[in-house]
C-alpha positions as semicolon CSV with decimal commas, in nm:
position;residue;x (nm);y (nm);z (nm)
1;M;-5,259;-24,813;22,839
2;A;-5,125;-25,136;23,000
3;E;-4,840;-24,947;23,157
4;D;-5,078;-24,693;23,305
5;R;-5,293;-24,972;23,444
6;R;-4,988;-25,135;23,598
7;S;-4,889;-24,807;23,766
8;R;-5,240;-24,762;23,901
9;I;-5,234;-25,112;24,047
10;L;-4,901;-25,039;24,222
11;D;-5,031;-24,706;24,356
12;A;-5,349;-24,866;24,489
13;A;-5,154;-25,157;24,641
14;K;-4,910;-24,924;24,815
15;E;-5,196;-24,722;24,966
16;R;-5,390;-25,028;25,087
17;F;-5,079;-25,214;25,214
18;G;-4,984;-24,904;25,400
19;H;-5,329;-24,855;25,554
20;Y;-5,441;-25,210;25,618
21;G;-5,121;-25,413;25,609
22;F;-5,008;-25,682;25,367
23;R;-5,198;-25,973;25,521
24;K;-5,530;-25,791;25,555
25;T;-5,529;-25,658;25,202
26;G;-5,689;-25,883;24,941
27;V;-5,615;-25,888;24,568
28;D;-5,984;-25,823;24,503
29;E;-5,968;-25,503;24,710
30;I;-5,670;-25,377;24,509
31;A;-5,852;-25,461;24,185
32;G;-6,163;-25,283;24,310
33;A;-5,965;-24,969;24,399
34;V;-5,830;-24,959;24,042
35;G;-6,166;-25,037;23,886
36;I;-6,066;-25,363;23,722
37;S;-6,150;-25,728;23,772
38;K;-5,933;-25,964;23,975
39;R;-5,872;-26,159;23,654
40;T;-5,739;-25,846;23,481
41;L;-5,511;-25,776;23,777
42;Y;-5,372;-26,130;23,756
43;E;-5,283;-26,065;23,393
44;E;-5,042;-25,802;23,521
45;F;-4,925;-25,969;23,845
46;P;-4,945;-26,339;23,922
47;S;-4,978;-26,296;24,299
48;K;-5,014;-26,049;24,583
49;E;-4,650;-26,118;24,680
50;K;-4,538;-26,016;24,333
51;I;-4,735;-25,692;24,363
52;L;-4,553;-25,615;24,685
53;A;-4,214;-25,691;24,533
54;E;-4,294;-25,452;24,245
55;V;-4,415;-25,184;24,486
56;L;-4,089;-25,212;24,680
57;L;-3,868;-25,190;24,371
58;H;-4,073;-24,907;24,223
59;E;-4,049;-24,704;24,544
60;A;-3,678;-24,770;24,564
61;Q;-3,631;-24,638;24,210
62;V;-3,846;-24,329;24,281
63;F;-3,654;-24,257;24,602
64;S;-3,316;-24,310;24,437
65;S;-3,407;-24,064;24,163
66;H;-3,529;-23,814;24,426
67;L;-3,201;-23,857;24,618
68;A;-2,991;-23,807;24,304
69;E;-3,175;-23,488;24,219
70;K;-3,144;-23,343;24,568
71;L;-2,784;-23,453;24,632
72;H;-2,660;-23,259;24,332
73;Q;-2,737;-22,948;24,536
74;G;-2,485;-23,046;24,798
75;E;-2,163;-22,850;24,754
76;T;-1,942;-23,106;24,931
77;G;-1,953;-23,476;25,000
78;L;-2,016;-23,408;25,367
79;A;-2,307;-23,179;25,279
80;Q;-2,447;-23,459;25,059
81;I;-2,423;-23,710;25,346
82;E;-2,617;-23,474;25,572
83;M;-2,885;-23,424;25,306
84;L;-2,910;-23,800;25,247
85;L;-2,961;-23,872;25,615
86;H;-3,239;-23,615;25,648
87;L;-3,410;-23,717;25,324
88;T;-3,399;-24,085;25,416
89;R;-3,539;-24,020;25,764
90;D;-3,823;-23,809;25,619
91;Y;-3,904;-24,068;25,352
92;F;-3,947;-24,353;25,597
93;D;-4,141;-24,133;25,837
94;Q;-4,383;-24,073;25,552
95;N;-4,382;-24,437;25,427
96;P;-4,379;-24,650;25,743
97;F;-4,518;-24,957;25,575
98;L;-4,230;-24,978;25,333
99;G;-3,996;-24,940;25,628
100;K;-4,169;-25,239;25,790
101;V;-4,118;-25,444;25,473
102;L;-3,750;-25,360;25,458
103;G;-3,701;-25,411;25,829
104;D;-3,898;-25,739;25,821
105;D;-3,843;-25,797;26,195
106;K;-4,075;-26,097;26,203
107;G;-3,943;-26,254;25,883
108;M;-4,280;-26,225;25,711
109;Y;-4,146;-26,107;25,378
110;A;-3,809;-26,289;25,360
111;P;-3,945;-26,597;25,177
112;F;-4,039;-26,394;24,871
113;L;-3,863;-26,056;24,907
114;E;-3,509;-26,151;25,010
115;D;-3,349;-26,054;24,678
116;E;-3,546;-25,732;24,646
117;I;-3,464;-25,617;25,001
118;E;-3,095;-25,692;24,944
119;W;-3,102;-25,501;24,614
120;V;-3,260;-25,194;24,776
121;E;-3,015;-25,194;25,069
122;H;-2,711;-25,234;24,846
123;G;-2,838;-24,940;24,645
124;I;-2,849;-24,720;24,953
125;V;-2,493;-24,824;25,046
126;R;-2,375;-24,736;24,699
127;I;-2,526;-24,387;24,721
128;I;-2,365;-24,330;25,061
129;A;-2,030;-24,452;24,927
130;G;-2,059;-24,208;24,636
131;C;-2,106;-23,916;24,875
132;L;-1,811;-24,030;25,087
133;R;-1,593;-24,068;24,779
134;R;-1,677;-23,716;24,670
135;G;-1,598;-23,594;25,021
136;T;-1,252;-23,749;25,012
137;I;-1,191;-23,570;24,681
138;D;-1,315;-23,227;24,787
139;G;-1,148;-23,254;25,130
140;S;-1,465;-23,237;25,345
141;I;-1,420;-23,600;25,459
142;A;-1,106;-23,800;25,546
143;L;-1,142;-24,174;25,596
144;G;-0,781;-24,273;25,647
145;A;-0,726;-24,637;25,564
146;S;-1,098;-24,709;25,542
147;E;-1,247;-24,763;25,197
148;P;-1,562;-24,559;25,112
149;G;-1,754;-24,884;25,076
150;E;-1,660;-24,997;25,429
151;A;-1,748;-24,661;25,580
152;A;-2,073;-24,651;25,381
153;T;-2,174;-24,990;25,524
154;A;-2,112;-24,866;25,879
155;I;-2,318;-24,553;25,816
156;F;-2,593;-24,765;25,661
157;V;-2,616;-24,981;25,973
158;V;-2,687;-24,666;26,180
159;L;-2,928;-24,530;25,920
160;R;-3,115;-24,857;25,903
161;G;-3,155;-24,877;26,280
162;F;-3,307;-24,537;26,306
163;T;-3,519;-24,527;25,993
164;Y;-3,676;-24,869;25,934
165;G;-3,509;-25,096;26,186
166;A;-3,657;-25,169;26,526
167;R;-3,739;-24,802;26,589
168;R;-3,978;-24,674;26,849
169;E;-4,260;-24,443;26,748
170;E;-4,118;-24,152;26,950
171;Q;-3,799;-24,163;26,742
172;R;-3,987;-24,056;26,427
173;G;-3,861;-23,724;26,303
174;G;-3,572;-23,720;26,551
175;S;-3,230;-23,590;26,451
176;Y;-3,015;-23,736;26,730
177;W;-2,888;-24,026;26,512
178;I;-2,818;-23,786;26,226
179;D;-2,611;-23,562;26,455
180;F;-2,441;-23,874;26,596
181;T;-2,346;-23,992;26,246
182;L;-2,215;-23,651;26,139
183;R;-2,013;-23,618;26,458
184;A;-1,862;-23,958;26,399
185;I;-1,760;-23,858;26,042
186;D;-1,619;-23,529;26,175
187;A;-1,422;-23,713;26,446
188;C;-1,281;-23,955;26,188
189;T;-1,191;-23,666;25,958
190;S;-1,032;-23,460;26,236
191;G;-0,835;-23,757;26,366
192;E;-0,708;-23,847;26,021
193;R;-0,599;-23,487;25,960
194;R;-0,412;-23,481;26,289
195;S;-0,244;-23,810;26,204
196;A;-0,148;-23,673;25,863
197;A;-0,006;-23,358;26,022
198;R;0,202;-23,567;26,266
199;R;0,327;-23,780;25,982
200;G;0,421;-23,464;25,797
201;D;0,603;-23,324;26,099
202;A;0,792;-23,647;26,146
203;G;0,888;-23,641;25,781
204;D;1,037;-23,292;25,821
205;G;1,259;-23,388;26,113
206;P;1,627;-23,466;26,087
207;A;1,723;-23,789;25,924
208;L;1,866;-24,050;26,162
């Protein structure tokens, strides 16, 4: 029963934060939306900031589970990367408030959400790295001397900028940055394969 009440509080808070914003949403309004008293709400969460932190972590877990389920359908690591980019874009298009929290351009949430934001972002990088690692195994991606973790961080920087970074409204739903990222991976893979072929040719030549 308590767990159900906690979930209802998080759902109501997410909806009101998304519609009215964090500052304009009062704890009493969240409690009223759930049908409980403010005192009962405080038994679950000590502050509005803690509610927001829990909303962020809960959404990150839900989204990670959704990604894991969908990415299993990708036949190659490269296919998984493409799916991840589209799914991430669509998620933040549908949940712009959470994007604002993660982006935190004005530093509003940093005082009480720094650890949570870092945890969420590191989780995204780990998922990207896993897709890249699979791609290097199945041959759909070649990274050369780069480690999957390094390449994942670079991809994440692009992803962040076009999903919940300082993005203009007209960029919502756009696929240019996804195409750009995939072309960059393809260029890296093609270049590494050409380099490998040249190294192989040099190895086949006459010994000096």
